[in-house]
BALOBA-1460 file (C-alpha; in Angstrom, 3 decimals):
// residues 79
<rec num="1" residu="x" x="7.640" y="-32.380" z="-82.603"/>
<rec num="2" residu="x" x="8.218" y="-34.044" z="-85.964"/>
<rec num="3" residu="x" x="11.260" y="-33.232" z="-88.022"/>
<rec num="4" residu="x" x="11.070" y="-32.560" z="-91.752"/>
<rec num="5" residu="x" x="12.027" y="-36.105" z="-92.765"/>
<rec num="6" residu="x" x="9.325" y="-37.637" z="-90.540"/>
<rec num="7" residu="x" x="6.767" y="-35.210" z="-91.930"/>
<rec num="8" residu="x" x="7.693" y="-36.138" z="-95.517"/>
<rec num="9" residu="x" x="7.401" y="-39.846" z="-94.705"/>
<rec num="10" residu="x" x="3.985" y="-39.321" z="-93.127"/>
<rec num="11" residu="x" x="2.788" y="-37.346" z="-96.170"/>
<rec num="12" residu="x" x="4.052" y="-40.094" z="-98.498"/>
<rec num="13" residu="x" x="2.141" y="-42.698" z="-96.495"/>
<rec num="14" residu="x" x="-1.014" y="-40.555" z="-96.590"/>
<rec num="15" residu="x" x="-0.694" y="-40.243" z="-100.379"/>
<rec num="16" residu="x" x="-0.117" y="-43.998" z="-100.646"/>
<rec num="17" residu="x" x="-3.254" y="-44.678" z="-98.596"/>
<rec num="18" residu="x" x="-5.326" y="-42.487" z="-100.933"/>
<rec num="19" residu="x" x="-3.774" y="-44.184" z="-103.966"/>
<rec num="20" residu="x" x="-4.647" y="-47.633" z="-102.596"/>
<rec num="21" residu="x" x="-8.141" y="-46.531" z="-101.593"/>
<rec num="22" residu="x" x="-8.866" y="-45.599" z="-105.194"/>
<rec num="23" residu="x" x="-8.341" y="-49.255" z="-106.105"/>
<rec num="24" residu="x" x="-9.741" y="-51.201" z="-103.155"/>
<rec num="25" residu="x" x="-11.796" y="-49.065" z="-100.772"/>
<rec num="26" residu="x" x="-15.295" y="-47.707" z="-101.187"/>
<rec num="27" residu="x" x="-18.015" y="-47.917" z="-103.777"/>
<rec num="28" residu="x" x="-16.027" y="-45.992" z="-106.410"/>
<rec num="29" residu="x" x="-12.941" y="-48.220" z="-106.146"/>
<rec num="30" residu="x" x="-11.685" y="-50.066" z="-109.218"/>
<rec num="31" residu="x" x="-11.591" y="-53.411" z="-107.337"/>
<rec num="32" residu="x" x="-13.559" y="-52.790" z="-104.122"/>
<rec num="33" residu="x" x="-13.097" y="-55.199" z="-101.249"/>
<rec num="34" residu="x" x="-16.208" y="-56.262" z="-99.334"/>
<rec num="35" residu="x" x="-16.699" y="-55.081" z="-95.763"/>
<rec num="36" residu="x" x="-13.195" y="-53.703" z="-95.233"/>
<rec num="37" residu="x" x="-13.250" y="-50.871" z="-92.714"/>
<rec num="38" residu="x" x="-11.281" y="-47.678" z="-93.072"/>
<rec num="39" residu="x" x="-9.178" y="-48.690" z="-90.055"/>
<rec num="40" residu="x" x="-8.399" y="-52.139" z="-91.528"/>
<rec num="41" residu="x" x="-7.400" y="-50.479" z="-94.768"/>
<rec num="42" residu="x" x="-5.139" y="-47.868" z="-93.170"/>
<rec num="43" residu="x" x="-3.537" y="-50.519" z="-90.978"/>
<rec num="44" residu="x" x="-2.695" y="-52.712" z="-94.014"/>
<rec num="45" residu="x" x="-1.213" y="-49.704" z="-95.845"/>
<rec num="46" residu="x" x="0.932" y="-48.852" z="-92.848"/>
<rec num="47" residu="x" x="2.147" y="-52.448" z="-92.543"/>
<rec num="48" residu="x" x="3.424" y="-52.295" z="-96.114"/>
<rec num="49" residu="x" x="4.876" y="-48.792" z="-95.794"/>
<rec num="50" residu="x" x="6.787" y="-49.583" z="-92.606"/>
<rec num="51" residu="x" x="8.287" y="-52.933" z="-93.593"/>
<rec num="52" residu="x" x="12.047" y="-52.955" z="-93.219"/>
<rec num="53" residu="x" x="12.785" y="-56.030" z="-95.336"/>
<rec num="54" residu="x" x="11.685" y="-54.406" z="-98.607"/>
<rec num="55" residu="x" x="12.013" y="-50.985" z="-100.170"/>
<rec num="56" residu="x" x="8.797" y="-49.002" z="-99.969"/>
<rec num="57" residu="x" x="8.146" y="-47.246" z="-103.272"/>
<rec num="58" residu="x" x="4.401" y="-46.515" z="-102.926"/>
<rec num="59" residu="x" x="3.896" y="-48.080" z="-106.346"/>
<rec num="60" residu="x" x="1.614" y="-50.735" z="-107.812"/>
<rec num="61" residu="x" x="3.665" y="-53.537" z="-106.252"/>
<rec num="62" residu="x" x="3.177" y="-52.021" z="-102.792"/>
<rec num="63" residu="x" x="-0.509" y="-51.469" z="-103.567"/>
<rec num="64" residu="x" x="-0.867" y="-55.154" z="-104.415"/>
<rec num="65" residu="x" x="0.883" y="-56.045" z="-101.153"/>
<rec num="66" residu="x" x="-1.868" y="-54.131" z="-99.338"/>
<rec num="67" residu="x" x="-4.490" y="-56.122" z="-101.241"/>
<rec num="68" residu="x" x="-2.681" y="-59.375" z="-100.420"/>
<rec num="69" residu="x" x="-2.676" y="-58.529" z="-96.700"/>
<rec num="70" residu="x" x="-6.371" y="-57.721" z="-96.726"/>
<rec num="71" residu="x" x="-7.222" y="-60.868" z="-98.686"/>
<rec num="72" residu="x" x="-5.097" y="-62.981" z="-96.337"/>
<rec num="73" residu="x" x="-7.338" y="-61.986" z="-93.428"/>
<rec num="74" residu="x" x="-10.521" y="-62.756" z="-95.330"/>
<rec num="75" residu="x" x="-11.555" y="-59.671" z="-97.280"/>
<rec num="76" residu="x" x="-12.761" y="-60.529" z="-100.783"/>
<rec num="77" residu="x" x="-13.321" y="-58.504" z="-103.914"/>
<rec num="78" residu="x" x="-16.915" y="-57.308" z="-104.263"/>
<rec num="79" residu="x" x="-18.873" y="-58.753" z="-107.156"/>
């Protein structure tokens, strides 16, 4: 069973994923990435959110880190 702190962290990550999706995932995204799957996207968001060497703020800097991860493995912005 999850405690309250774990539940809050999970909700923050879910909100961060939705925030990032609005920029990079799907046809309505501001800067959609080509051929990225939902699983790839969620994985990249979780990598950023769970890093221990930086503070996770779920802000635009973290959002750009997600984009950088996805671009580093070959996903490109759709034209």
